[in-house]
Steps between C-alpha positions, in 0.01 A plus 500: 500500500510149364282358226416130502366306203579684178474859625762772509636659816364851559684832480653640819574872525626674814586867555644604838766727651663191656443126462663258744470123458665310783454136592469152358209420268410869485483664164325617187404228251308465174511143372327309223448127523356248259644681199402853609736796495640663811369856528702821499631654823560876503647687798539880521662575835742732675689211658470122471659289773487118496656256749456181699353288220260755346429460127354675198423255222293417199497152352327247281546162661308252282751234400520480122223752430540839335447775756747788526612663824389863518733800514620666819559877477637683805569874514625649826574870540762432772618139541446125461652253749475122457676325790469133589610567858274278709383305194570146384717351228403558136335186357338548158365144486297550817382837373359360177365168624367612837696219669661595828551848635567804284631768732775694321464871422465594137328648197442244227295383202483138387327269254506126552337413167517610138455868597765757573625659821387862520728805482612676817575872503627683809570875494619700802786736588639233736453123453655252746477120478685339789531209745388238246210701354383387155377686191424259218294383208497140383331296230495121529422238236427683173476849654751782499592716794399865501742791494612644833588869499609729781558873460640718776770744604644242741445124466656264755492118480695330779498245780403199288215679324443447129313623195417239236302443181542129424331257269475129575829321435336265250228684311442856623678807368660770710418866459713793613605664825 
């Protein structure tokens, strides 16, 4: 769901025993443009499996305007897997500007203007981020990143994967991981 003009992105809520997102340019999005906020994304699943360039994201992409990225809240009763196997190289610039191809696997929130990146919360007994998968929140220009939290009995981050909550190097402010 993407709002153009000054509107906000809509809310996305999914409940399912299993959710599999596999493939480039496949995903769940709620974006605000023109100063609008990205909407919230809520997933209540048994398992979540992402690979091959699939994405879950909420963003506000109006350069210099005040929209915030919405929150992402994921609860899985069994497991969450974010693997970039079969996906492309992480490129945040292309993600935010729409230039080039954005085909890495990840869960992220971002604000390109004065607004903040939204918080990301992932809760599951087993959480695995691997093969270059990305979990991150970022705020550019005047915005701050959102907090990124993961709660589980077993959390694995390996194979070039990363979790990040970064502000812009010049003006934004980082939150916590």
